[in-house]
C-alpha positions as CSV (number, residue, x, y, z in Angstrom):
1,M,140.7,64.1,-16.8
2,R,142.5,63.1,-13.6
3,A,144.8,65.9,-12.1
4,R,148.5,65.3,-12.2
5,V,149.8,64.5,-8.8
6,P,152.7,66.8,-7.9
7,P,155.8,65.2,-6.4
8,F,155.1,65.9,-2.8
9,A,151.8,64.1,-3.0
10,R,153.7,60.8,-3.5
11,I,155.2,61.1,-0.1
12,K,154.7,58.1,2.3
13,W,151.5,58.0,4.4
14,T,153.9,58.5,7.5
15,T,154.2,62.1,6.6
16,M,150.5,62.6,7.2
17,F,151.3,62.3,10.8
18,E,154.4,64.7,11.0
19,R,154.3,66.3,14.4
20,Q,151.0,64.8,15.3
21,G,152.5,62.7,18.1
22,L,153.4,66.0,19.6
23,H,150.0,67.4,18.8
24,W,148.2,64.7,20.7
25,L,150.7,64.8,23.6
26,L,150.1,68.5,24.1
27,L,146.3,68.1,23.7
28,G,146.4,65.3,26.4
29,L,148.3,67.7,28.7
30,L,146.0,70.6,27.9
31,L,142.9,68.3,28.6
32,A,144.5,67.0,32.0
33,G,145.1,70.6,32.9
34,L,141.6,71.5,32.1
35,L,140.2,68.7,34.2
36,S,142.2,69.8,37.1
37,A,141.1,73.4,36.7
38,T,137.5,72.3,36.4
39,A,137.8,70.3,39.6
40,L,139.4,73.4,41.3
41,V,136.7,75.9,40.0
42,C,133.9,73.4,40.7
43,R,134.3,74.0,44.4
44,D,132.7,77.3,43.6
45,E,129.2,76.3,42.6
46,A,128.9,79.3,40.2
47,F,131.0,77.5,37.7
48,L,128.2,74.9,37.0
49,V,125.2,77.4,37.5
50,G,122.8,78.0,34.7
51,S,121.5,76.6,31.4
52,C,120.7,77.8,28.0
53,A,118.2,76.3,25.4
54,G,117.6,73.3,27.7
55,L,121.3,72.4,28.1
56,S,123.3,72.8,31.4
57,T,126.5,74.9,31.8
58,A,128.4,71.6,32.0
59,A,127.1,70.4,28.6
60,W,127.7,73.7,26.9
61,F,131.4,73.7,28.4
62,W,132.3,70.4,27.1
63,M,130.8,71.1,23.7
64,A,133.0,74.3,23.8
65,I,136.1,72.0,24.2
66,A,135.0,69.4,21.8
67,F,134.5,71.8,18.9
68,P,138.0,73.2,18.8
69,V,139.4,69.6,18.9
70,A,137.1,68.4,16.1
71,H,137.8,71.6,14.1
72,Q,141.6,71.4,14.2
73,T,141.6,67.6,13.8
74,Y,139.4,68.2,10.6
75,V,141.9,70.8,9.3
76,W,144.9,68.5,9.9
77,L,143.2,65.6,8.1
78,C,142.1,67.7,5.0
79,W,145.3,69.6,4.7
80,R,147.6,66.6,4.9
81,L,145.4,64.5,2.6
82,E,145.5,67.2,-0.1
83,L,149.1,68.2,0.5
84,H,150.6,64.7,0.6
85,K,148.1,62.7,-1.3
86,H,146.3,65.4,-3.5
87,W,143.2,63.6,-2.4
88,F,140.4,66.2,-2.7
89,T,141.5,67.6,-6.1
90,R,142.2,64.2,-7.6
91,H,138.7,62.9,-6.6
92,L,136.5,66.1,-6.6
93,G,138.5,68.7,-8.6
94,E,137.6,72.4,-7.8
95,A,134.7,71.1,-5.7
96,G,137.2,69.6,-3.2
97,F,138.2,73.0,-1.8
98,R,134.6,74.1,-1.6
99,L,133.8,70.8,0.4
100,Y,136.6,71.3,2.8
101,T,135.5,75.0,3.2
102,A,131.9,73.9,4.1
103,G,133.2,71.7,6.8
104,F,135.7,74.3,8.0
105,A,132.8,76.9,8.2
106,F,130.5,74.5,10.1
107,L,133.1,73.6,12.8
108,G,134.6,77.1,12.9
109,L,131.3,78.9,13.4
110,G,130.1,76.0,15.7
111,R,133.0,76.7,18.1
112,L,132.0,80.3,18.4
113,V,128.2,79.6,18.9
114,V,128.8,77.1,21.7
115,L,131.0,79.7,23.4
116,I,128.2,82.2,23.2
117,G,125.7,79.6,24.4
118,L,128.1,78.8,27.3
119,G,128.4,82.4,28.1
120,I,124.6,82.8,28.3
121,A,124.2,79.7,30.3
122,N,126.7,80.8,32.9
123,E,126.4,84.5,32.8
124,N,127.3,86.7,35.7
125,T,129.4,84.2,37.5
126,L,132.6,86.1,37.5
127,A,132.7,88.6,40.4
128,V,134.5,91.5,38.4
129,N,133.0,94.9,37.7
130,E,131.0,94.6,34.5
131,T,132.3,97.9,33.1
132,W,135.8,96.7,33.3
133,L,134.9,93.5,31.6
134,D,132.9,95.2,28.7
135,A,135.9,97.6,28.3
136,L,138.4,94.8,28.0
137,A,136.2,93.1,25.6
138,T,135.9,96.0,23.4
139,L,139.7,96.5,23.5
140,L,140.1,92.9,22.2
141,L,137.4,93.2,19.7
142,L,139.0,96.1,17.8
143,P,142.2,94.3,16.6
144,A,140.1,91.2,15.8
145,V,137.7,93.2,13.6
146,Y,140.7,94.9,11.9
147,L,142.2,91.5,11.3
148,F,139.1,90.2,9.5
149,Y,138.8,93.5,7.5
150,S,142.4,93.0,6.5
151,V,141.9,89.4,5.4
152,A,138.8,90.3,3.4
153,R,140.5,93.4,1.9
154,Y,144.1,92.3,1.3
155,F,144.7,88.6,2.1
156,T,141.4,86.8,1.0
157,F,139.6,84.3,2.9
158,K,140.6,81.6,0.5
159,R,144.3,82.1,1.5
160,A,143.2,82.2,5.2
161,L,141.5,78.9,4.8
162,G,144.6,77.2,3.3
163,I,144.0,77.2,-0.4
164,D,147.8,77.0,-0.9
165,H,147.4,73.3,0.1
166,F,144.9,72.8,-2.8
167,D,145.9,75.3,-5.6
168,P,149.7,75.5,-6.5
169,S,149.1,78.9,-8.2
170,Y,148.7,80.5,-4.7
171,R,152.3,79.5,-3.7
172,T,153.8,82.2,-6.0
173,K,151.6,85.1,-5.0
174,P,153.3,88.1,-3.5
175,L,153.5,88.4,0.3
176,V,150.7,90.5,1.9
177,R,152.1,93.6,3.7
178,E,148.9,95.7,4.0
179,G,146.3,96.2,6.6
180,I,147.1,94.4,9.9
181,F,149.7,92.4,8.0
182,R,151.8,95.4,7.9
183,Y,152.5,94.9,11.6
184,T,152.5,91.2,12.0
185,S,152.9,88.2,9.7
186,N,150.7,86.0,11.8
187,G,147.6,88.0,12.2
188,M,145.1,85.2,12.3
189,Y,146.7,83.6,15.4
190,T,147.8,86.7,17.1
191,F,144.6,88.7,16.7
192,G,141.9,86.7,15.2
193,F,141.7,84.4,18.3
194,L,141.0,87.2,20.6
195,A,137.5,86.9,19.5
196,V,137.1,83.6,21.5
197,W,137.4,85.6,24.7
198,L,134.4,88.0,23.9
199,P,131.5,85.8,24.9
200,G,132.9,85.2,28.4
201,L,133.9,88.8,28.9
202,Y,130.6,90.2,27.7
203,T,128.5,87.7,29.8
204,A,131.0,87.6,32.8
205,S,131.1,83.9,32.6
206,Q,133.7,81.8,34.5
207,A,133.1,78.8,32.3
208,A,133.3,80.6,28.9
209,L,136.5,82.3,29.9
210,L,138.1,78.9,30.9
211,A,137.0,77.4,27.5
212,A,138.2,80.4,25.7
213,L,141.7,79.9,27.3
214,F,141.8,76.2,26.3
215,S,140.8,77.3,22.7
216,H,143.4,80.1,22.4
217,V,146.2,77.9,23.7
218,Y,145.1,74.9,21.5
219,I,145.2,77.0,18.3
220,W,148.9,77.5,18.9
221,V,149.3,73.7,19.1
222,H,147.7,73.5,15.7
223,Y,150.1,76.2,14.4
224,Y,153.3,74.5,15.5
225,C,152.2,70.9,15.0
226,T,150.4,71.2,11.7
227,E,150.5,74.5,9.9
228,L,154.2,75.3,10.4
229,P,155.4,71.9,9.1
230,D,153.1,72.3,6.1
231,M,154.3,75.7,5.2
232,K,157.9,74.5,5.3
233,R,157.0,71.9,2.7
234,I,155.1,74.2,0.5
235,Y,157.4,77.2,0.6
236,G,160.6,75.7,1.7
237,G,160.9,77.9,4.7
238,A,162.0,81.0,2.7
239,T,158.9,83.2,3.1
240,L,157.0,81.5,6.0
241,S,156.5,84.5,8.0
242,A,154.1,86.1,5.6
243,T,152.3,83.1,4.2
244,V,150.6,81.9,7.2
245,S,147.0,80.9,6.5
246,G,145.1,80.1,9.8
247,S,142.2,78.0,11.1
């Protein structure tokens, strides 16, 4: 039996691209800034030094940029297809969310793996005391670990992945005010993405830290251009602060 299409799923196709013009403009500016930064740091040959698994630092670096772009584009497309067209649940039923989750996991883990590969390829190119870098990395690791514990214990990974786009029953669940969510309503973006800095800090890699900066800034582009408009449509703006999912 075909699932009933909720009213917001009959919205025109143009709503699929709500704020995406701004998204691509900001991405273009970020990439332009990144190209300028790489041109600057490339004067220091250390930026391009090294390789890992047969791939050069340059190859790892641009993969570390491509994965976040692919990941966040994928999430936008899946969320909007489901939110506005009910595409996954109409065609695949409950398997639709599982299929989306598999793609999310591949791209999400991929962006971390390539950052680690980049850090290894380009290790020890940052002229900063290793002890200080390790101490800073550990300082960033602690809230990131607490965030993922809080998601697993209180928020659930389904909600973090955006199941409220797929299953209307999640839209009436109570707000989460436990664990790290006691202190912030937007834990995934505020603390979860501190993890992208860890490979560069632990390996003292210039290139990995620059890629981490791009990834961390770009996730906020996703938040303002994709997630926030979606949450306004789903929740009507009343309880946005505590219903943020995250990608």
